C-alpha positions, 0 to 999 in steps of 0.5 A: 060368843063370850069374851071373858078374861083380864085386862092384861090378856088378849081375848079373841074368839073365832067362829065358823059360819057354814052355809047349808048346801040347800040354803047357800048364801054369801056374806056381803057386809058386816057391822057392829051395833056399837063397835066400841069395845070390840074389833072384828073381821070376817074372812072366807075359807074355801074347802073343795066345793064349799065356802065357809066364813070365819068371824074373829072377834077381839076385845079392845076394852082396857078397863074392867067391866062388862059389855054387850054388842051384836055383830050383824052379817048381811047376806045375799039370801032372801030367806035370811038377809041378816044374821045376828051374832051376840057378843058378851064380854066380862073383863076383870082386873089383872091377874095377881102373881101367885106367891108360894 
């Protein structure tokens, strides 16, 4: 997941996590490796017989620079008890107004 933009813009990305029918799982906990530059939320989405998850990540860094973090999704699956989502951020200076 990439969050690229300027310090004066709202940067937010959402990814949908869909368990395969043959390997179902539930997300039971989430945590960020660092959590300093991002805010995140996981919500369930129910569609007929299937449940999917929406992971929304938002930048909270208010200075220019780059950052890296990992969000861990703990599941009830014995096959894949932890899913890692890498987050990259590059925040540049504010946009300058265009002059004609």
